[in-house]
VEXGU-17623 format. One line per field, with one value per atom (N, C-alpha, C): x, y, z; atom name. Coordinates in steps of 0.2 Angstrom, whole numbers, always signed. Each point is the difference from the previous one (the first is absolute). Layout:
N
X = X ...
Y = Y ...
Z = Z ...
atom = CA ...
//
This chain:
114
X = +64 +3 -3 +2 -3 -1 -4 +0 +6 +4 +7 +5 -2 +4 -3 -6 -4 +1 +1 +1 +8 +5 +6 +1 -4 +0 -4 -3 -4 +5 +2 +7 +5 +1 +7 -2 -6 -4 +2 +2 +1 -7 -1 -5 -3 +6 -2 -3 +3 -3 -7 -1 -7 -5 +1 -3 -3 +6 +0 -6 -1 -5 -6 -1 -6 -2 +7 -1 +2 -3 +1 +1 +3 +2 -6 +0 -5 -1 +6 -1 -3 +2 -4 -8 -1 -7 -3 +4 -5 +1 +4 +0 -6 +0 -7 -6 -2 -5 -1 +5 -2 +5 +3 +4 +7 +4 +6 +0 +8 +1 -1 -3 -2 -6 -4 -6 -5 -6 -5 -2 -2 -3 +5 +6 +7 +0 +0 +1 -6 -6 -7 +2 +2 +2 +5 +5 +4 +0 -5 -1 -6 -4 -4 +4 +5 +5 +3 +1 +4 -6 -5 -6 +0 -2 +0 +6 +5 +7 -2 -1 -1 -5 -5 -6 +2 +3 +2 +5 +5 +4 -4 -5 -3 -4 -4 -3 +4 +7 +4 +3 +1 +3 -6 -7 -5 -1 +0 -2 +6 +7 +4 +0 -3 -1 -6 -4 -5 -6 -2 -4 -6 -5 -5 +0 -3 +0 -5 -6 -3 +6 +3 +4 +6 +3 +5 -3 -5 -3 -3 -3 +1 +4 +7 +6 +3 -1 +2 -4 -7 -5 -2 -2 -3 -6 -2 -5 +3 -3 +0 +0 -5 +0 +6 +3 +5 +6 +2 +5 -2 -6 -2 +2 -2 +1 +8 +4 +7 +1 -1 +3 -2 -6 -2 +2 +5 +3 -6 -6 -4 +0 +6 +0 +6 +1 +7 +1 +5 +1 +7 -1 +6 +5 +6 +5 +0 -2 -2 -5 -5 -4 +3 +4 +3 +5 +3 +4 -3 -6 -4 -2 -4 -1 +5 +5 +6 +2 +1 +1 -5 -6 -4 +0 +4 +2 +7 +3 +6 +6 -1 +4 +2 +6 +2 +0 -2 +0 +6 +4 +5 -1 +4 -1 +6 +2 +5 -2 +3 -1 +6 -3 +5 +0
Y = -27 +6 +7 +5 +6 +5 +5 +5 +3 +1 +4 -5 -6 -5 -1 +1 -1 +6 +5 +7 -1 -2 -1 -5 -5 -6 +4 +3 +3 +6 +3 +6 -5 -6 -3 -4 -2 -3 +4 -3 +3 -1 +3 +1 -8 -3 -7 -5 +2 -5 +3 +7 +1 -1 -1 -2 -7 -5 -6 -2 +5 -1 +5 +1 +4 +7 +3 +8 +3 +6 +4 +7 +3 +8 +3 +7 +4 +2 +0 +1 -5 -7 -5 +0 +2 +0 +6 +6 +5 -3 -3 -2 -5 -5 -5 +4 +5 +3 +6 +4 +5 -1 -5 -1 +4 -2 +3 +6 +3 +8 +1 +6 +3 -1 -6 -1 +5 +1 +4 -1 -6 -1 +2 -2 +1 +8 +4 +7 +3 -2 +3 -1 -6 -2 +4 +2 +3 +8 +2 +7 +1 -5 +0 +0 -3 -2 +8 +4 +6 +5 +0 +4 -2 -5 -3 +4 -1 +2 +8 +4 +7 +2 -3 +0 -1 -4 -3 +6 +3 +5 +6 +1 +8 -2 -5 +0 -1 -2 -1 +8 +4 +6 +6 -2 +3 +0 -7 -1 +4 -1 +2 +9 +3 +6 +3 -5 +0 +2 +0 +1 -3 +0 -3 +0 -5 +1 +6 +2 +7 +5 +1 +6 +1 -7 +0 +2 -2 +2 +7 +3 +8 +4 -3 +4 +0 -7 +1 +2 +1 +2 -6 -5 -6 -3 -7 -2 -5 -2 -4 -7 -1 -7 +0 +4 -1 -2 +3 -3 -6 -2 -8 -4 +1 -3 -2 +5 -1 -4 +0 -4 -7 -1 -7 -3 +4 -2 -1 +4 +0 +6 +3 +6 +1 +2 +2 +5 +4 +6 +3 +6 +3 +3 -1 +4 +5 +5 +8 -1 -5 +0 -3 -5 -4 +5 +3 +5 +5 +3 +5 -4 -6 -3 -1 -1 -2 +7 +5 +7 +2 -2 +3 -3 -6 -4 +2 +5 +2 -5 -5 -4 +2 -4 +1 -7 +0 -7 +0 -5 -3 -6 -2 -6 -1 -8 -1 -5 +3 -5 -5 -5 -7 -3
Z = +100 -2 +1 +4 +2 -5 +1 -6 -2 +3 -1 -2 +0 -5 -6 +0 -7 -4 +3 -4 -3 +5 -4 -5 +1 -5 -6 +0 -4 -5 +3 -2 -3 +1 -2 -7 -1 -5 -7 -5 -6 -4 -6 -4 -2 -1 -3 +5 +7 +5 +1 +0 +1 -6 -5 -6 +1 +4 +1 +5 +5 +4 +0 -7 -2 +1 +2 +1 -8 -1 -6 +2 -4 +0 +0 +2 -1 -8 -4 -5 -6 +3 -3 +1 +6 +3 -5 +0 -5 -8 +0 -9 +0 +4 -1 +0 +6 -1 -5 -2 -5 -6 -3 -4 -1 -6 +0 +1 +1 +0 -7 -2 -5 -3 +3 -3 +1 -2 +1 +8 +1 +7 +4 -1 +5 +2 -6 +0 +4 -1 +4 +6 +4 +6 +4 -4 +1 +1 -4 +0 +7 +1 +5 +7 +0 +6 +1 -5 +1 +2 -3 +3 +7 +2 +7 +5 -3 +5 +0 -6 +1 +4 +0 +5 +8 +0 +8 +2 -5 +4 +0 -4 +1 +6 +1 +7 +7 -1 +7 -1 -4 +1 +1 -2 +3 +6 +3 +8 +4 -3 +3 +2 -5 -1 +5 +2 +4 -4 -7 -4 -2 -1 -2 -9 -2 -8 -2 +4 -2 +1 +4 +2 -4 -3 -6 -6 -2 -4 -2 +6 +1 -1 +1 +2 -8 -4 -7 -6 +3 -6 -4 +4 -4 +6 -3 +6 +3 +6 +4 -4 -4 -3 -4 -3 -5 +6 +5 +4 +3 +0 +3 -6 -6 -5 -2 +1 -1 +6 +6 +6 +0 -4 -1 -7 -2 -7 -6 +1 -6 -5 +0 -4 -3 -6 -5 +2 +2 +3 -4 -3 -1 +3 -3 +3 +4 -4 +3 +5 +1 +5 +6 +0 +4 +4 -4 +3 +5 -3 +3 +7 +0 +6 +4 -1 +5 +2 -2 +1 +5 -2 +6 +7 +0 +6 +2 -2 +0 -1 -5 -3 -7 -2 -8 -2 -7 -3 -5 +0 -3 -3 -6 -2 -5 -1 -3 -6 -5 -7 +1 -2 +0 -7
atom = N CA C N CA C N CA C N CA C N CA C N CA C N CA C N CA C N CA C N CA C N CA C N CA C N CA C N CA C N CA C N CA C N CA C N CA C N CA C N CA C N CA C N CA C N CA C N CA C N CA C N CA C N CA C N CA C N CA C N CA C N CA C N CA C N CA C N CA C N CA C N CA C N CA C N CA C N CA C N CA C N CA C N CA C N CA C N CA C N CA C N CA C N CA C N CA C N CA C N CA C N CA C N CA C N CA C N CA C N CA C N CA C N CA C N CA C N CA C N CA C N CA C N CA C N CA C N CA C N CA C N CA C N CA C N CA C N CA C N CA C N CA C N CA C N CA C N CA C N CA C N CA C N CA C N CA C N CA C N CA C N CA C N CA C N CA C N CA C N CA C N CA C N CA C N CA C N CA C N CA C N CA C N CA C N CA C N CA C N CA C N CA C N CA C N CA C N CA C N CA C N CA C N CA C N CA C N CA C N CA C N CA C N CA C N CA C N CA C N CA C N CA C N CA C N CA C N CA C
//
């Protein structure tokens, strides 16, 4: 069976068939490692994921703007180390600061509450 056939076969499999051959969903793996939705450990994991995503988006937009962390920090009146901590998912950031950072990059921040 070639790669394309294997891919088509995998796409045709239902969840029960995947479980029978030892495959689990991402949700099941996360639950196994970090607990059920709503637990303290799971909430902490999800918060760190959100911080990582914001940091990656900031880094991407900063690089698109052709700016260094130092240049961005100077433009918005903060320190390079703070920009670095945000990009690495190691800093809690207030919404007002997040808006100011992305404005410094010529971007706008919007979000959806579900």
